N, C-alpha and C positions, 0 to 999 in steps of 0.2 A: 361099771362102764358107763350109763347113763346119765348119773352124779357127776362124773368128770367130763363127759360130753357136755354138760349144760355151763361148767363153770369157765370150761374154754371158750364155748359159743358168747357167753356176756363180758369176757374178756377182751374179746376179737370186735365187739361193737364199740366200745371208746376208742379203741385204736383206729376205726375206720373213719368214725366222726371226725378224731382228731387231725387224718391226714385228709378228709376232704375240708375242714377249716382251714387248714395250711395250704391247701391248694387253692381255694379262695381267697387267702390272703396274698397269697402270690399273685394272682390275677389280678386281685386290684391294685396290687403293688404296680405292675406293669402297665396297667390300665393310666394308672397316675403318671408314671414316665412317660408313656408315649404323648399325653396331654401337654405333659410340660415340654416336650421335646418339639412336639407340633407346634407350641405358642412361641417357642424358641425360634425355631424357623420362619416362622410368617416374620418377628422379630426381626430378623436378618433380613429377608426380603425387602421388608418395608427400608431397613436401615440401606441395602443394596442401591434400590431404587432410588431413594432421596440423594444419595450419591452422586449416583449416575447424571439425576436430573440436575443438582446442581452445577456437577461437572460442563454438563450440553449448556446450561443457562450461563454459565461463566465464559465460556468458550465465545458463545454467542455475542455477550457483551463484548470481548476481548475485540472481538470481528468487528463488532459497529461504530467502538468506539475508534479502533485503525480506520477505518472508511470516514468515520466522521469528522475524526481531525484531518484525515487528508482533504477536506473541502478548500482550507487556505493553507498550501504550499510550506513547509516548517518554515522554509528561507523568502517567503513572499517580502516584498520590501513593505516600506512603512504606509502608502497609500494604498498598496496592492494593486499596484500597476505593472507589476513585471514579478521576477524572481531572480535573487543575488546570485551569483554564481561562485563569488569569492568568498563567502559567509566568514566573518570574524576575522579576516586578514588583511582587508585596507587601513591603511595609518590613517591618524586623525588627520581630517580635514582632506583625504585626497580624493581627487575630481571622480566623479559619478561617471563613468560613459554606458549609456542606455541605447541600446541595442533593440529597434525596432526590425521583425522580423514576420515572416509566414513560412511555414514547413513546405508550403508546394511552391514558395517562389524561389523560381531556378536562378536569378539574380542574387537571393542572399545565401542560397548555397554556396556558388561561386565566392561571394566577398567571405564568408565562413573560409573557405578553403584559403583564401588569401592573407586573411587579415588574424586569423585566429591561431596561427603560430606567433604570432606578435601581440595579440591581446594577452593569450594566457600567461606567458610568464610575468608580464608587467601584474597581472591580476594576481599571481602565484607569490609576486614579493609585496603586494601591498601598495605598489604605487597606485593602483587606481583601484574602484569598486566599479563591477561588471554587471549589470542588470538585463536580463532578455526579459523584452516586453514585446509578448507574442501575440500577431492578431490574427485572423483566419478569414477575410475578407475574400480570398482565393478558392473559398469554398461556394463563393458565388458565380465568381468568376467562370470556374470549371464544374458544376453542377455537381459537387459532392459533397461529403463532410468529414473530407481525408486531414484537412489543416485544422478541424476541430478536434478529429481524434488524437490526432499528433502531438497536440497542445496538451490535451489533457491527460495522454499518456508520460509527457514529460515532466506535466506538476505532480504527476502520482509516483513518477522516477525520483522527484525530489524527498517525497518522505520515505521512500526508501533509502537514500542517499546516493544515489546515482545520477542526478540530474544534468551533470555537464555533459556526464559521458554517453547517457541515453540521448540528448539532444545532438550530441554529434554522429550518433548511430542513425539517426532519424534524417540526419542530413544526407549522409553516406548511401541511404537507400533510395533516396528521393528519384523517381522515373527520370529517365533522361529525355523524356519528352512528354510535354502536358497533353493529354488526352481528355477531352472533355465528355465528363459524365460517367468517367472510369474511378476504380477506389485506387489512388494513389498507395496508400498505406493501408493493407487487411489487417483486421482485427488480430490473424494470427503472430502476425509481425511485430505488432505494438506491445502486446500483451503476453508474446511467448517467448518467439524467435528473438528478440533485442534483449529483453530482460535475462532472459537464459544465458544468452552470451557473455552478459557482462558481470554474470555471477550470481543473481538470484537464484533461491533454492527453498524448498521446506514453507516454512509459514513466512516467510518474508515474500515470497514469489506469490503465495496465496494472498498475501493482505495484499499486493500489487496488484494482482488481477481482481479482487474484489473491489478495489479503487477505480479501477479503470472499467470493468463491467458497469459499475452502478453510476461511472461518470460522475463520482464525489468530487472532481474539479470542474466541473461542467461550468458551475456557475463563477468560479473564479475565472476561465479562462474566456468568458462571456463579460465579465470587468473588464478584464486587460486590455479586449478588444476595444469596448467601449471607451476606455480612457485613451488611449492611443487618437481614436478618432477627436475626442474633444482636445486633445493636445495637437490637431492639425496635422495629424500623420496620415496621409492617405495615400503611400505606396511604401512599399519596402526594398530592397533595407532602407534603414533609416539610420543615422550613428547621430546622438547626441552628448552632450557633456553639460552636466548639471542644468538641463533643459533647454539648453541652445543648439544650434546645429554645428555638425564639426566638421571644418572646412576638408573634404576629402582630398584637395588638392596639393595640400600640404602634408599630407601624412607621411610621405615618404613610403620607402620599403624596408626598414628598422624599426626593432624595437622601440630604439633612442630617438627616432625622428616620429614616432607615433605617439610616444609618451610627450615630447615638445609640441607638438600638435595640439593634442588634449590639453598639456598645461595652459597653452595660449587661448585654446577655447575657454578654458575656466578661469580665466583671470576677468 
């Protein structure tokens, strides 16, 4: 019995050692696997961080580029004294109607209401080129900055492709009375209400608002005001054709009579 028991005990010992060895190998394998998985997770995390950072940087660059590009409106005229209302539509040699305006000028609003319906079809057909040359001297007269803000908004709207319609909405929202020291055009109206009404949304609206909020077109508007003063314009509205005063007594009440007066001034 004792010999049988000894033989059994001696064979059991190697089995336990083999089991221990296999267990150690399995644990070592699991440890290696965990290290590999840990390294892979760390690498993946770095990749995700890099991708997110790249997206953020690119988005910021895109927004910065949009705002920077808006410094000069896309349809600025050659000498940067105004903005072309009907780009790429004027026929070769068409006379240029230059409209000097201030968004707080009540007479400008009245003139736009009367002449706008006559000017627009002539501009759309290419018979004339129309340029709005915006001033902001009414800010000094009324003790606010509403003319400048509206002009900046309109120039930013040109970047968004809605210059003329934005221009019209600004005049449509002009206060009925001039009150010194009051804000004629609140920021909410210029940066939210008008552009939203005109269909801006999503990134296009965000880019417009970034342009407005940073006053990206502010220097351009300052320049158009200065160039108007240099051209001898000290009151608005003022209508010129190729740099010469348009005879307002001869414009009549139809687009045909207006075109005739414009062509006469251009001759």
